[in-house]
C-alpha angles and dihedrals in degrees: 000000000000130000132188108205120203117188106223143185087209139345136182138181124211132191120194089351093306121115106235098171133020137169141172124213112003140060135331105204122197103197131190136179134210132206096269097050121118136187088263089058090051090052093047090049091051091051093050091047096046092051098038105124102224101130123091122249124209093283091054094252122134095245104125131082128213086259091055092052098044090241127160132232131229111195118200120182111234119180089176090075083082096056116142108211097170095099104060140294097319114073119230118218101195092122091059114099116249112261093253088058099037099047097063090044093051089048091048089051092053092048090047089056088056091048088051088060108264102142099204119042118166129182141205121231115273115242091005126126100249134192106214119196116193128181096198114212113217086344096268116170121170131186114217131185133168 
């Protein structure tokens, strides 16, 4: 699995003009799955994300995790994280897991974030056209894989 973490002041995702997920301070997480991913990988990614030290402490150092700061998480499924652009100008998505495989893994990842201790975890809608609004803080954007 892959995740693109964006430290945010706030983020929301809408489908057909209706907000389906919204957070304040925390992480907007674009998450994708590939063919070989498993529930154990989803859990490991959640642990890594929840404990990733990308928030500033009082000295301005990136020493705090989303757990340390009491932040929230907004998880948005993003199969395009597995785009292969090596063959030309049109990306190929053959490395992305099929929807019937990816959806339960993305859901498992979001649930694992809750089990890790993130109190508020919101999600987008799988396979929907989503409008994602991100108020990036920093900006800080981190690529994570397990």
